[in-house]
OpenMM code with the backbone's topology and positions (N, CA, C; nanometers):
from openmm import Vec3, app, unit

residues = "MET THR LEU THR GLU LEU ASN GLU LEU PRO ALA GLU GLN ALA ALA ALA THR PHE THR SER CYS CYS ALA ALA SER ARG TRP VAL GLU GLY MET VAL ASN ALA ARG PRO TYR ALA SER VAL ASP SER LEU LEU GLN THR ALA HIS ASP ILE TRP GLN THR MET ASP GLU ALA ASN LEU LEU GLU ALA PHE THR ALA HIS PRO LYS ILE GLY ASP VAL ASP SER LEU ARG ALA LYS TYR ALA ASN THR LYS ALA ILE ALA ALA ASN GLU GLN SER GLY ALA ASN ALA ALA SER GLU ASP VAL LEU LEU GLY LEU ALA ALA GLY ASN THR ALA TYR GLU GLU LYS PHE GLY PHE ILE PHE ILE VAL PHE ALA THR GLY LYS SER ALA ALA GLU MET LEU ASP LEU LEU ASN ALA ARG LEU PRO ASN SER ARG ALA GLN GLU LEU GLN ASN ALA ALA ASP ASN GLN MET MET ILE THR ASP LEU ARG ILE LYS LYS ILE LEU GLY LEU ALA ALA".split()
positions = [
    Vec3(0.2773, 7.4341, -0.5703),
    Vec3(0.1712, 7.5246, -0.5339),
    Vec3(0.1997, 7.6603, -0.6000),
    Vec3(0.0959, 7.7226, -0.6475),
    Vec3(0.1108, 7.8553, -0.7070),
    Vec3(0.0886, 7.9618, -0.6003),
    Vec3(0.1267, 8.0843, -0.6326),
    Vec3(0.1029, 8.1959, -0.5413),
    Vec3(-0.0470, 8.2126, -0.5177),
    Vec3(-0.1274, 8.1995, -0.6215),
    Vec3(-0.2731, 8.2107, -0.6079),
    Vec3(-0.3254, 8.1047, -0.5128),
    Vec3(-0.2772, 7.9821, -0.5268),
    Vec3(-0.3208, 7.8744, -0.4370),
    Vec3(-0.2807, 7.9041, -0.2922),
    Vec3(-0.1610, 7.9563, -0.2726),
    Vec3(-0.1170, 7.9923, -0.1385),
    Vec3(-0.2052, 8.1025, -0.0809),
    Vec3(-0.2357, 8.2014, -0.1618),
    Vec3(-0.3218, 8.3111, -0.1173),
    Vec3(-0.4610, 8.2631, -0.0787),
    Vec3(-0.5091, 8.1592, -0.1459),
    Vec3(-0.6460, 8.1125, -0.1252),
    Vec3(-0.6601, 8.0015, -0.0218),
    Vec3(-0.5500, 7.9532, 0.0325),
    Vec3(-0.5579, 7.8477, 0.1337),
    Vec3(-0.6340, 7.8972, 0.2562),
    Vec3(-0.7115, 7.8095, 0.3183),
    Vec3(-0.7689, 7.8459, 0.4476),
    Vec3(-0.6543, 7.8807, 0.5433),
    Vec3(-0.6797, 7.9674, 0.6377),
    Vec3(-0.5750, 8.0164, 0.7278),
    Vec3(-0.4967, 7.9039, 0.7952),
    Vec3(-0.5670, 7.8002, 0.8389),
    Vec3(-0.4998, 7.6890, 0.9063),
    Vec3(-0.4004, 7.6191, 0.8140),
    Vec3(-0.4402, 7.5970, 0.6889),
    Vec3(-0.3493, 7.5331, 0.5928),
    Vec3(-0.2352, 7.6270, 0.5533),
    Vec3(-0.2644, 7.7552, 0.5411),
    Vec3(-0.1591, 7.8523, 0.5104),
    Vec3(-0.0581, 7.8546, 0.6246),
    Vec3(-0.1068, 7.8498, 0.7485),
    Vec3(-0.0173, 7.8492, 0.8635),
    Vec3(0.0726, 7.7253, 0.8619),
    Vec3(0.0159, 7.6109, 0.8300),
    Vec3(0.0958, 7.4881, 0.8218),
    Vec3(0.2013, 7.5001, 0.7115),
    Vec3(0.1638, 7.5602, 0.6002),
    Vec3(0.2575, 7.5781, 0.4894),
    Vec3(0.3715, 7.6700, 0.5311),
    Vec3(0.3388, 7.7827, 0.5914),
    Vec3(0.4431, 7.8758, 0.6337),
    Vec3(0.5281, 7.8174, 0.7465),
    Vec3(0.4673, 7.7375, 0.8339),
    Vec3(0.5427, 7.6739, 0.9415),
    Vec3(0.6480, 7.5794, 0.8856),
    Vec3(0.6217, 7.5189, 0.7708),
    Vec3(0.7217, 7.4312, 0.7100),
    Vec3(0.8410, 7.5103, 0.6567),
    Vec3(0.8247, 7.6408, 0.6458),
    Vec3(0.9343, 7.7281, 0.6026),
    Vec3(1.0103, 7.7852, 0.7210),
    Vec3(0.9383, 7.8157, 0.8271),
    Vec3(0.9959, 7.8755, 0.9478),
    Vec3(0.8984, 7.8532, 1.0623),
    Vec3(0.9480, 7.8005, 1.1727),
    Vec3(0.8591, 7.7608, 1.2821),
    Vec3(0.8323, 7.8707, 1.3850),
    Vec3(0.8782, 7.9914, 1.3613),
    Vec3(0.8484, 8.1004, 1.4553),
    Vec3(0.7014, 8.1373, 1.4400),
    Vec3(0.6211, 8.1088, 1.5422),
    Vec3(0.4761, 8.1256, 1.5309),
    Vec3(0.4357, 8.2706, 1.5016),
    Vec3(0.5081, 8.3668, 1.5549),
    Vec3(0.4747, 8.5069, 1.5273),
    Vec3(0.5000, 8.5410, 1.3804),
    Vec3(0.6062, 8.4846, 1.3236),
    Vec3(0.6357, 8.5046, 1.1818),
    Vec3(0.5249, 8.4403, 1.0976),
    Vec3(0.4875, 8.3179, 1.1327),
    Vec3(0.3824, 8.2462, 1.0598),
    Vec3(0.2527, 8.3259, 1.0622),
    Vec3(0.2145, 8.3732, 1.1787),
    Vec3(0.0916, 8.4514, 1.1915),
    Vec3(0.0965, 8.5764, 1.1033),
    Vec3(0.2100, 8.6438, 1.1036),
    Vec3(0.2254, 8.7622, 1.0192),
    Vec3(0.2145, 8.7305, 0.8713),
    Vec3(0.2731, 8.6180, 0.8309),
    Vec3(0.2682, 8.5783, 0.6901),
    Vec3(0.1263, 8.5420, 0.6474),
    Vec3(0.0547, 8.4718, 0.7320),
    Vec3(-0.0836, 8.4343, 0.7011),
    Vec3(-0.1702, 8.5601, 0.6911),
    Vec3(-0.1541, 8.6503, 0.7856),
    Vec3(-0.2367, 8.7708, 0.7894),
    Vec3(-0.2053, 8.8705, 0.6791),
    Vec3(-0.0864, 8.8626, 0.6226),
    Vec3(-0.0467, 8.9574, 0.5171),
    Vec3(-0.0990, 8.9167, 0.3783),
    Vec3(-0.1574, 8.7990, 0.3685),
    Vec3(-0.2119, 8.7563, 0.2389),
    Vec3(-0.3316, 8.8431, 0.2016),
    Vec3(-0.3630, 8.8578, 0.0755),
    Vec3(-0.2992, 8.7944, -0.0397),
    Vec3(-0.1746, 8.8720, -0.0841),
    Vec3(-0.0836, 8.7986, -0.1442),
    Vec3(0.0383, 8.8566, -0.1980),
    Vec3(0.0198, 8.8821, -0.3468),
    Vec3(0.0587, 8.9999, -0.3917),
    Vec3(0.0421, 9.0385, -0.5321),
    Vec3(0.1445, 8.9710, -0.6225),
    Vec3(0.2595, 8.9353, -0.5636),
    Vec3(0.3656, 8.8733, -0.6432),
    Vec3(0.4560, 8.7925, -0.5509),
    Vec3(0.5376, 8.7078, -0.6105),
    Vec3(0.6350, 8.6325, -0.5322),
    Vec3(0.7320, 8.7294, -0.4653),
    Vec3(0.7707, 8.8335, -0.5364),
    Vec3(0.8613, 8.9323, -0.4778),
    Vec3(0.8005, 8.9966, -0.3535),
    Vec3(0.6728, 9.0292, -0.3589),
    Vec3(0.6095, 9.0900, -0.2413),
    Vec3(0.5989, 8.9893, -0.1272),
    Vec3(0.5754, 8.8630, -0.1582),
    Vec3(0.5737, 8.7577, -0.0573),
    Vec3(0.7097, 8.7479, 0.0105),
    Vec3(0.8156, 8.7420, -0.0690),
    Vec3(0.9503, 8.7294, -0.0138),
    Vec3(0.9902, 8.8535, 0.0656),
    Vec3(0.9521, 8.9700, 0.0171),
    Vec3(0.9832, 9.0928, 0.0898),
    Vec3(0.9103, 9.0964, 0.2237),
    Vec3(0.7851, 9.0541, 0.2240),
    Vec3(0.7081, 9.0482, 0.3481),
    Vec3(0.7719, 8.9503, 0.4457),
    Vec3(0.8168, 8.8351, 0.3941),
    Vec3(0.8842, 8.7365, 0.4796),
    Vec3(1.0054, 8.7988, 0.5472),
    Vec3(1.0833, 8.8727, 0.4713),
    Vec3(1.2020, 8.9394, 0.5266),
    Vec3(1.1624, 9.0496, 0.6248),
    Vec3(1.0638, 9.1280, 0.5887),
    Vec3(1.0211, 9.2389, 0.6751),
    Vec3(0.9703, 9.1879, 0.8097),
    Vec3(0.8885, 9.0847, 0.8066),
    Vec3(0.8362, 9.0286, 0.9315),
    Vec3(0.9500, 8.9675, 1.0127),
    Vec3(1.0410, 8.8992, 0.9454),
    Vec3(1.1541, 8.8369, 1.0151),
    Vec3(1.2355, 8.9411, 1.0922),
    Vec3(1.2498, 9.0588, 1.0349),
    Vec3(1.3277, 9.1646, 1.0999),
    Vec3(1.2644, 9.2138, 1.2301),
    Vec3(1.1381, 9.1818, 1.2529),
    Vec3(1.0699, 9.2250, 1.3756),
    Vec3(1.0768, 9.1209, 1.4870),
    Vec3(1.1377, 9.0071, 1.4606),
    Vec3(1.1408, 8.8988, 1.5580),
    Vec3(1.2342, 8.9321, 1.6739),
    Vec3(1.1905, 8.8976, 1.7945),
    Vec3(1.2771, 8.9129, 1.9108),
    Vec3(1.3483, 8.7799, 1.9366),
    Vec3(1.4306, 8.7754, 2.0401),
    Vec3(1.5106, 8.6560, 2.0657),
    Vec3(1.4245, 8.5314, 2.0854),
    Vec3(1.3151, 8.5428, 2.1573),
    Vec3(1.2284, 8.4267, 2.1800),
    Vec3(1.1744, 8.3719, 2.0480),
    Vec3(1.1372, 8.4616, 1.9558),
    Vec3(1.0880, 8.4177, 1.8248),
    Vec3(1.1986, 8.3476, 1.7463),
    Vec3(1.3200, 8.4029, 1.7514),
    Vec3(1.4328, 8.3420, 1.6808),
    Vec3(1.4596, 8.2022, 1.7350),
    Vec3(1.4649, 8.1908, 1.8659),
    Vec3(1.4919, 8.0608, 1.9267),
    Vec3(1.3834, 7.9599, 1.8935),
    Vec3(1.2592, 8.0070, 1.8848),
    Vec3(1.1492, 7.9173, 1.8452),
    Vec3(1.1740, 7.8628, 1.7049),
    Vec3(1.2193, 7.9480, 1.6142),
    Vec3(1.2492, 7.9039, 1.4781),
    Vec3(1.3649, 7.8045, 1.4776),
    Vec3(1.4682, 7.8311, 1.5570),
    Vec3(1.5861, 7.7444, 1.5576),
    Vec3(1.5542, 7.6049, 1.6101),
    Vec3(1.4608, 7.5959, 1.7052),
    Vec3(1.4319, 7.4649, 1.7652),
    Vec3(1.3683, 7.3681, 1.6664),
    Vec3(1.3179, 7.4166, 1.5553),
    Vec3(1.2564, 7.3280, 1.4567),
    Vec3(1.3604, 7.2579, 1.3694),
    Vec3(1.4864, 7.2991, 1.3818),
    Vec3(1.5926, 7.2361, 1.3030),
    Vec3(1.6476, 7.1154, 1.3775),
    Vec3(1.6814, 7.0114, 1.3038),
    Vec3(1.7430, 6.8969, 1.3710),
    Vec3(1.8831, 6.9333, 1.4186),
    Vec3(1.9195, 6.8826, 1.5326),
    Vec3(2.0533, 6.9064, 1.5865),
    Vec3(2.1520, 6.8183, 1.5122),
    Vec3(2.2583, 6.8787, 1.4655),
    Vec3(2.3636, 6.8018, 1.3983),
    Vec3(2.4674, 6.7696, 1.5042),
    Vec3(2.4492, 6.6584, 1.5713),
    Vec3(2.5431, 6.6230, 1.6757),
    Vec3(2.5668, 6.4741, 1.6852),
    Vec3(2.4857, 6.3982, 1.6176),
    Vec3(2.4972, 6.2538, 1.6201),
    Vec3(2.5821, 6.2096, 1.5012),
    Vec3(2.6944, 6.1445, 1.5284),
    Vec3(2.7871, 6.1054, 1.4217),
    Vec3(2.7195, 6.0138, 1.3211),
    Vec3(2.6340, 5.9227, 1.3655),
    Vec3(2.5669, 5.8326, 1.2714),
    Vec3(2.4760, 5.9093, 1.1761),
    Vec3(2.4035, 6.0093, 1.2269),
    Vec3(2.3175, 6.0872, 1.1374),
    Vec3(2.4020, 6.1731, 1.0439),
    Vec3(2.5147, 6.2251, 1.0928),
    Vec3(2.6044, 6.3008, 1.0051),
    Vec3(2.6624, 6.2102, 0.8956),
    Vec3(2.7005, 6.0896, 0.9347),
    Vec3(2.7563, 5.9939, 0.8382),
    Vec3(2.6539, 5.9655, 0.7291),
    Vec3(2.5291, 5.9453, 0.7668),
    Vec3(2.4237, 5.9185, 0.6686),
    Vec3(2.3987, 6.0411, 0.5809),
    Vec3(2.3991, 6.1593, 0.6402),
    Vec3(2.3729, 6.2830, 0.5667),
    Vec3(2.4760, 6.3047, 0.4570),
    Vec3(2.6023, 6.2788, 0.4890),
    Vec3(2.7089, 6.3084, 0.3938),
    Vec3(2.7583, 6.1861, 0.3169),
    Vec3(2.6913, 6.0730, 0.3308),
    Vec3(2.7350, 5.9518, 0.2613),
    Vec3(2.7352, 5.9700, 0.1103),
    Vec3(2.6338, 6.0387, 0.0573),
    Vec3(2.6265, 6.0539, -0.0878),
    Vec3(2.7368, 6.1440, -0.1404),
    Vec3(2.7935, 6.2304, -0.0590),
    Vec3(2.9022, 6.3159, -0.1090),
    Vec3(3.0269, 6.2340, -0.1361),
    Vec3(3.0452, 6.1239, -0.0646),
    Vec3(3.1613, 6.0397, -0.0897),
    Vec3(3.1539, 5.9804, -0.2300),
    Vec3(3.0355, 5.9322, -0.2683),
    Vec3(3.0196, 5.8740, -0.4010),
    Vec3(3.0383, 5.9792, -0.5098),
    Vec3(2.9828, 6.0952, -0.4883),
    Vec3(2.9963, 6.2035, -0.5859),
    Vec3(3.1418, 6.2465, -0.5968),
    Vec3(3.2074, 6.2613, -0.4837),
    Vec3(3.3451, 6.3097, -0.4820),
    Vec3(3.4412, 6.2092, -0.5426),
    Vec3(3.4050, 6.0829, -0.5427),
    Vec3(3.4938, 5.9815, -0.5991),
    Vec3(3.5206, 6.0082, -0.7459),
    Vec3(3.4313, 6.0754, -0.8137),
    Vec3(3.4476, 6.1060, -0.9552),
    Vec3(3.5144, 6.2404, -0.9794),
    Vec3(3.5490, 6.3100, -0.8744),
    Vec3(3.6146, 6.4396, -0.8882),
    Vec3(3.7631, 6.4228, -0.8635),
    Vec3(3.8418, 6.5102, -0.9240),
    Vec3(3.9858, 6.5014, -0.9058),
    Vec3(4.0270, 6.5278, -0.7624),
    Vec3(3.9720, 6.6319, -0.7015),
    Vec3(4.0189, 6.6712, -0.5695),
    Vec3(3.9579, 6.5859, -0.4590),
    Vec3(3.8339, 6.5452, -0.4762),
    Vec3(3.7661, 6.4699, -0.3707),
    Vec3(3.7440, 6.5545, -0.2462),
    Vec3(3.7501, 6.6865, -0.2612),
    Vec3(3.7411, 6.7758, -0.1455),
    Vec3(3.6054, 6.7697, -0.0774),
    Vec3(3.5015, 6.7251, -0.1456),
    Vec3(3.3680, 6.7246, -0.0872),
    Vec3(3.3376, 6.5995, -0.0062),
    Vec3(3.4289, 6.5006, -0.0078),
    Vec3(3.4032, 6.3786, 0.0684),
    Vec3(3.4055, 6.4101, 0.2173),
    Vec3(3.3109, 6.3538, 0.2872),
    Vec3(3.3026, 6.3762, 0.4315),
    Vec3(3.3814, 6.2674, 0.5026),
    Vec3(3.5022, 6.3003, 0.5465),
    Vec3(3.5847, 6.2028, 0.6175),
    Vec3(3.5300, 6.1825, 0.7586),
    Vec3(3.5727, 6.0753, 0.8190),
    Vec3(3.5316, 6.0465, 0.9560),
    Vec3(3.5775, 6.1583, 1.0498),
    Vec3(3.6971, 6.2110, 1.0271),
    Vec3(3.7474, 6.3213, 1.1101),
    Vec3(3.6575, 6.4439, 1.1003),
    Vec3(3.6114, 6.4752, 0.9790),
    Vec3(3.5230, 6.5904, 0.9601),
    Vec3(3.3902, 6.5662, 1.0312),
    Vec3(3.3356, 6.4468, 1.0178),
    Vec3(3.2087, 6.4149, 1.0835),
    Vec3(3.2212, 6.4234, 1.2352),
    Vec3(3.3301, 6.3705, 1.2887),
    Vec3(3.3525, 6.3783, 1.4333),
    Vec3(3.3718, 6.5233, 1.4769),
    Vec3(3.4402, 6.6019, 1.3942),
    Vec3(3.4592, 6.7435, 1.4226),
    Vec3(3.3274, 6.8197, 1.4239),
    Vec3(3.2399, 6.7877, 1.3289),
    Vec3(3.1080, 6.8512, 1.3248),
    Vec3(3.0266, 6.8172, 1.4492),
    Vec3(3.0288, 6.6914, 1.4871),
    Vec3(2.9533, 6.6498, 1.6050),
    Vec3(3.0048, 6.7207, 1.7298),
    Vec3(3.1361, 6.7229, 1.7480),
    Vec3(3.1946, 6.7880, 1.8657),
    Vec3(3.1716, 6.9389, 1.8607),
    Vec3(3.1882, 6.9983, 1.7430),
    Vec3(3.1697, 7.1422, 1.7277),
    Vec3(3.0263, 7.1841, 1.7555),
    Vec3(2.9325, 7.1050, 1.7093),
    Vec3(2.7920, 7.1370, 1.7329),
    Vec3(2.7578, 7.1298, 1.8813),
    Vec3(2.8139, 7.0336, 1.9506),
    Vec3(2.7909, 7.0239, 2.0945),
    Vec3(2.8510, 7.1445, 2.1657),
    Vec3(2.9733, 7.1810, 2.1293),
    Vec3(3.0390, 7.2977, 2.1904),
    Vec3(2.9607, 7.4259, 2.1613),
    Vec3(2.9096, 7.4372, 2.0391),
    Vec3(2.8333, 7.5550, 1.9993),
    Vec3(2.7071, 7.5676, 2.0832),
    Vec3(2.6324, 7.4586, 2.0943),
    Vec3(2.5073, 7.4632, 2.1711),
    Vec3(2.5333, 7.4915, 2.3185),
    Vec3(2.6405, 7.4352, 2.3724),
    Vec3(2.6739, 7.4606, 2.5124),
    Vec3(2.7107, 7.6077, 2.5335),
    Vec3(2.7819, 7.6673, 2.4392),
    Vec3(2.8250, 7.8058, 2.4533),
    Vec3(2.7113, 7.9051, 2.4324),
    Vec3(2.6298, 7.8825, 2.3280),
    Vec3(2.5320, 7.9835, 2.2894),
    Vec3(2.3896, 7.9546, 2.3359),
    Vec3(2.3614, 7.8295, 2.3692),
    Vec3(2.2279, 7.7968, 2.4174),
    Vec3(2.1287, 7.7646, 2.3074),
    Vec3(2.1762, 7.7509, 2.1852),
    Vec3(2.0930, 7.7092, 2.0722),
    Vec3(2.1819, 7.6377, 1.9719),
    Vec3(2.1190, 7.5619, 1.8827),
    Vec3(2.1964, 7.4829, 1.7879),
    Vec3(2.2556, 7.5699, 1.6775),
    Vec3(2.3582, 7.5197, 1.6130),
    Vec3(2.4251, 7.5853, 1.5019),
    Vec3(2.3305, 7.5890, 1.3823),
    Vec3(2.2949, 7.7100, 1.3396),
    Vec3(2.2074, 7.7287, 1.2246),
    Vec3(2.2920, 7.7858, 1.1119),
    Vec3(2.2911, 7.7170, 0.9994),
    Vec3(2.3685, 7.7622, 0.8842),
    Vec3(2.2933, 7.7239, 0.7576),
    Vec3(2.3010, 7.8100, 0.6575),
    Vec3(2.2432, 7.7800, 0.5268),
    Vec3(2.3360, 7.6788, 0.4614),
    Vec3(2.2976, 7.5529, 0.4666),
    Vec3(2.3861, 7.4438, 0.4284),
    Vec3(2.3812, 7.4082, 0.2803),
    Vec3(2.2849, 7.4590, 0.2075),
    Vec3(2.2685, 7.4214, 0.0676),
    Vec3(2.3972, 7.4466, -0.0096),
    Vec3(2.4458, 7.3416, -0.0751),
    Vec3(2.5649, 7.3526, -0.1587),
    Vec3(2.6966, 7.3460, -0.0828),
    Vec3(2.6926, 7.3259, 0.0467),
    Vec3(2.8155, 7.3219, 0.1252),
    Vec3(2.8511, 7.1782, 0.1609),
    Vec3(2.9783, 7.1473, 0.1529),
    Vec3(3.0262, 7.0151, 0.1940),
    Vec3(3.0362, 7.0092, 0.3454),
    Vec3(3.0554, 6.8897, 0.3964),
    Vec3(3.0724, 6.8729, 0.5403),
    Vec3(3.1946, 6.9503, 0.5885),
    Vec3(3.3026, 6.9490, 0.5118),
    Vec3(3.4244, 7.0214, 0.5504),
    Vec3(3.3987, 7.1725, 0.5539),
    Vec3(3.3233, 7.2234, 0.4584),
    Vec3(3.2896, 7.3664, 0.4585),
    Vec3(3.2036, 7.4013, 0.5797),
    Vec3(3.1108, 7.3124, 0.6131),
    Vec3(3.0261, 7.3344, 0.7311),
    Vec3(3.1114, 7.3379, 0.8576),
    Vec3(3.2084, 7.2474, 0.8666),
    Vec3(3.2964, 7.2448, 0.9830),
    Vec3(3.3787, 7.3732, 0.9911),
    Vec3(3.4294, 7.4193, 0.8778),
    Vec3(3.5055, 7.5447, 0.8761),
    Vec3(3.4197, 7.6621, 0.9241),
    Vec3(3.2948, 7.6679, 0.8769),
    Vec3(3.2043, 7.7748, 0.9199),
    Vec3(3.1747, 7.7659, 1.0699),
    Vec3(3.1521, 7.6455, 1.1153),
    Vec3(3.1243, 7.6240, 1.2573),
    Vec3(3.2422, 7.6704, 1.3418),
    Vec3(3.3620, 7.6280, 1.3040),
    Vec3(3.4809, 7.6671, 1.3799),
    Vec3(3.5064, 7.8176, 1.3740),
    Vec3(3.4759, 7.8795, 1.2617),
    Vec3(3.4935, 8.0243, 1.2494),
    Vec3(3.3953, 8.1016, 1.3368),
    Vec3(3.2771, 8.0450, 1.3580),
    Vec3(3.1743, 8.1146, 1.4359),
    Vec3(3.1817, 8.0868, 1.5858),
    Vec3(3.2477, 7.9810, 1.6274),
    Vec3(3.2550, 7.9461, 1.7700),
    Vec3(3.3144, 8.0564, 1.8579),
    Vec3(3.4145, 8.1315, 1.8146),
    Vec3(3.4695, 8.2367, 1.9017),
    Vec3(3.3787, 8.3604, 1.9160),
    Vec3(3.2734, 8.3705, 1.8373),
    Vec3(3.1867, 8.4885, 1.8400),
    Vec3(3.1152, 8.5051, 1.9734),
    Vec3(3.0632, 8.6255, 1.9939),
    Vec3(2.9790, 8.6518, 2.1102),
    Vec3(2.8410, 8.5905, 2.0855),
    Vec3(2.7642, 8.5745, 2.1910),
    Vec3(2.6288, 8.5213, 2.1764),
    Vec3(2.5442, 8.6139, 2.0899),
    Vec3(2.5583, 8.7448, 2.1107),
    Vec3(2.4796, 8.8406, 2.0309),
    Vec3(2.5124, 8.8280, 1.8828),
    Vec3(2.6400, 8.8131, 1.8503),
    Vec3(2.6789, 8.7985, 1.7097),
    Vec3(2.6252, 8.6676, 1.6525),
    Vec3(2.6314, 8.5618, 1.7313),
    Vec3(2.5822, 8.4329, 1.6819),
    Vec3(2.4309, 8.4308, 1.6683),
    Vec3(2.3610, 8.4990, 1.7553),
    Vec3(2.2163, 8.5088, 1.7405),
    Vec3(2.1845, 8.5760, 1.6075),
    Vec3(2.2587, 8.6817, 1.5728),
    Vec3(2.2381, 8.7503, 1.4454),
    Vec3(2.2795, 8.6622, 1.3281),
    Vec3(2.3928, 8.5939, 1.3387),
    Vec3(2.4360, 8.5037, 1.2310),
    Vec3(2.3328, 8.3937, 1.2075),
    Vec3(2.2858, 8.3342, 1.3155),
    Vec3(2.1860, 8.2276, 1.3034),
    Vec3(2.0565, 8.2821, 1.2436),
    Vec3(2.0156, 8.4018, 1.2856),
    Vec3(1.8937, 8.4633, 1.2317),
    Vec3(1.9084, 8.4903, 1.0823),
    Vec3(2.0245, 8.5405, 1.0406),
    Vec3(2.0483, 8.5666, 0.8985),
    Vec3(2.0436, 8.4373, 0.8176),
    Vec3(2.1046, 8.3325, 0.8709),
    Vec3(2.1028, 8.2034, 0.8020),
    Vec3(1.9636, 8.1438, 0.7999),
    Vec3(1.8887, 8.1600, 0.9089),
    Vec3(1.7502, 8.1129, 0.9129),
    Vec3(1.6683, 8.1793, 0.8031),
    Vec3(1.6895, 8.3084, 0.7824),
    Vec3(1.6127, 8.3781, 0.6784),
    Vec3(1.6483, 8.3253, 0.5403),
    Vec3(1.7742, 8.2929, 0.5172),
    Vec3(1.8128, 8.2340, 0.3870),
    Vec3(1.7462, 8.0979, 0.3683),
    Vec3(1.7407, 8.0199, 0.4750),
    Vec3(1.6740, 7.8891, 0.4703),
    Vec3(1.5250, 7.9081, 0.4422),
    Vec3(1.4636, 8.0011, 0.5127),
    Vec3(1.3204, 8.0290, 0.4956),
    Vec3(1.2910, 8.0730, 0.3529),
    Vec3(1.3732, 8.1611, 0.3009),
    Vec3(1.3569, 8.2101, 0.1639),
    Vec3(1.3606, 8.0940, 0.0646),
    Vec3(1.4578, 8.0060, 0.0809),
    Vec3(1.4686, 7.8906, -0.0086),
    Vec3(1.3465, 7.7992, 0.0054),
    Vec3(1.3004, 7.7775, 0.1264),
    Vec3(1.1839, 7.6905, 0.1480),
    Vec3(1.0573, 7.7490, 0.0853),
    Vec3(1.0412, 7.8795, 0.0941),
    Vec3(0.9265, 7.9438, 0.0288),
    Vec3(0.9344, 7.9215, -0.1217),
    Vec3(1.0519, 7.9415, -0.1774),
    Vec3(1.0702, 7.9221, -0.3222),
    Vec3(1.0439, 7.7770, -0.3620),
    Vec3(1.0852, 7.6836, -0.2777),
    Vec3(1.0600, 7.5409, -0.3071),
    Vec3(0.9101, 7.5115, -0.3064),
    Vec3(0.8389, 7.5659, -0.2099),
    Vec3(0.6938, 7.5450, -0.2036),
    Vec3(0.6257, 7.5946, -0.3297),
    Vec3(0.6754, 7.7070, -0.3809),
    Vec3(0.6173, 7.7664, -0.5015),
    Vec3(0.6758, 7.7092, -0.6301),
    Vec3(0.7613, 7.6065, -0.6171),
    Vec3(0.8205, 7.5433, -0.7345),
    Vec3(0.9240, 7.6276, -0.8036),
    Vec3(0.9847, 7.7221, -0.7323),
    Vec3(1.0816, 7.8134, -0.7924),
    Vec3(1.2253, 7.7737, -0.7608),
    Vec3(1.2446, 7.6679, -0.6835),
    Vec3(1.3779, 7.6193, -0.6500),
    Vec3(1.3701, 7.4674, -0.6357),
    Vec3(1.4813, 7.4049, -0.6653),
    Vec3(1.4862, 7.2576, -0.6541),
    Vec3(1.5225, 7.2143, -0.5153),
] * unit.nanometer
topology = app.Topology()
chain = topology.addChain("A")
for resn in residues:
    res = topology.addResidue(resn, chain)
    for name in ("N", "CA", "C"):
        topology.addAtom(name, app.Element.getBySymbol(name[0]), res)
């Protein structure tokens, strides 16, 4: 989709498009109402500006649209392809071992129990082991710090999704 096509979508379709980037309804409404965008940069800046106005309820609404990483079978399926890729590397550091998968599942459960929302992280380019390290590093944080960390990561995810919609990222 081009920026012009996004600008010209009927409001309902634009809302659906923006919702696929971030499920916070107040953010979506702001993005739809701010059209037309003069450039991709102005679109991305508006996305960031609106995101900065979100309160806790809006943030939590966005987080609930993410799948919970807590089921070992789904984690095993998610990281199965890294094992094949890592087999051709010298270190094999990106392979998701069973211990790492079990650690992610347990860590995600502990995180949700402590903070009241799921672990949100910009996962693109990260191995399962890196995700586990990030999760373990963030578990000792306060709820306020984790709400901010999750919000920052959500914005990175949203930014990437907008770029993907516009064909600017793979």
